[in-house]
C-alpha positions, 0 to 999 in steps of 0.5 A, a space after each residue: 868541908 869544901 864541895 866539888 868544884 864547878 864543872 867547866 862543861 856547865 859553862 857557855 863560852 859567854 859565861 867562861 869569858 865573863 869568868 876569866 875577865 872577872 879574874 883579871 885575865 884577857 878574854 883572848 885566853 877564854 877563847 884559847 881555853 875553850 878551843 883547847 877543851 872542845 876543839 883539841 880535846 885537852 883534858 887537863 889544864 896543865 896540858 895547855 901551855 898556851 895559857 899563862 901559868 897563873 891562869 892555869 893555876 887559878 883554873 885548877 883551883 876554881 874549875 873542874 874538867 872531870 868527866 864521868 867515869 866508865 863503869 862498863 862498856 858493851 860492843 855490838 856484834 858488828 862493832 858499829 855500836 857501843 853502850 857505856 855505863 857512866 858513873 857521875 860524881 855522886 855515884 849515880 849511873 847513866 847510859 850513853 851510846 855510840 852508834 855508827 852508821 855508814 857515813 855518819 856517827 851519832 851519840 845517844 845521850 841521857 838527860 836525867 838519872 832515872 825518869 819520872 814518866 813511868 812508861 810501862 815498857 821502859 826500864 828507866 821509867 820503872 827505875 823512877 826519877 833520881 835527879 836532873 843532869 846538869 848541862 855539863 853532864 850532858 855535854 860530857 857524854 858527847 865528849 866521851 863518845 868523841 874521845 872514844 872515836 878518836 881512840 878507835 881511829 888511832 887503833 889504841 885498845 880498839 876491837 878490830 870490828 869497830 876499827 874496820 866496821 866488819 868484824 863477825 864476833 861479839 865483843 863485850 868486856 875483854 876482847 877474846 878472838 876466834 881465829 879470823 883466818 888470813 889477815 887482810 892488808 891494812 893501810 898504813 896509819 897516816 893520821 897526824 898526832 892528836 890528842 885522844 879527845 879529837 878525831 881527824 877524818 870525816 868518817 871518824 867525826 861525831 856529827 849527830 846527837 840524839 837526846 834519847 837516852 835515860 830521862 825525858 829531855 823536856 822534863 829537864 828543859 833548861 839544862 838540855 837547852 843550855 847543853 845544846 847551846 854549848 854543843 852547837 858553838 862553832 868555836 867549840 864542839 860545833 855540832 849543828 843544831 840541825 843534827 841534834 834531836 831530842 825525843 819526848 813522850 809528849 810533854 806538851 808544855 816543853 813542846 810549846 817552849 821549844 816551838 818558841 825557840 829561835 833555833 831549836 833542835 829537831 823534835 821526835 815524839 814517841 807515840 808507841 801506840 795507834 790510839 790515845 787509849 792504848 798510848 795512855 795505858 803505856 805512857 801514864 803522862 799521855 792523858 795529862 795534856 789533852 785539853 785543846 788537842 784533837 786525839 783519836 
């Protein structure tokens, strides 16, 4: 029995160009395909008429554009935050969060299904480690958040608090409203027609990504860094590496590797305690890499 198709989202632009060329097609088609997926937000090869029909057919047979399915979705009371439970192709589930602040939007994404760090305070750590996420599964979380922003901006099945960023009610699951009183005037929609995978205004645009969801990013170093390369591609998602942050509990070998990168993302270290003894009680891996480091 044939296995699942390789994910398009696992490919860098260089890898995609090489793949398209190996099939006998011009590299210019790889650039168009990359733009369709990451700039226009197109989710089916059949919806890319600018590509030759033979290439679209080959892509359908060889590569998958599938993304994780949404199992559930929770909204904060102010409409600024949404948490998604996503199902991967093998049934594993991960969490992704859309966080909206004044003037910016951030996606908080997972890097592993489960976590091997075993931190006492962390629900994911207590679950144990299931498996590493692929680069494409990390990238797909960002694409999901971006698509959700676009749908919200278009006013499609979107709770009022999220669209106007000022609603008083909590929204979890189906939207049930109390009487809000007289409606405020709403400006006419002027956005151009667009695919629901993209957004058009600065306030709708996803600008920041933090790898602070499920898992330890530096425990999945290669996949995380490949995902970062895809996300910062200026002809693709175009998220500046200066706006990408990964959080670690202190995996020193990974920190050393990150320091050697030519253009690394930002690093955040989760301390969780003021002394090494207290920290080691909460974070089991805290005592593994102490040699050569000065600690309280």
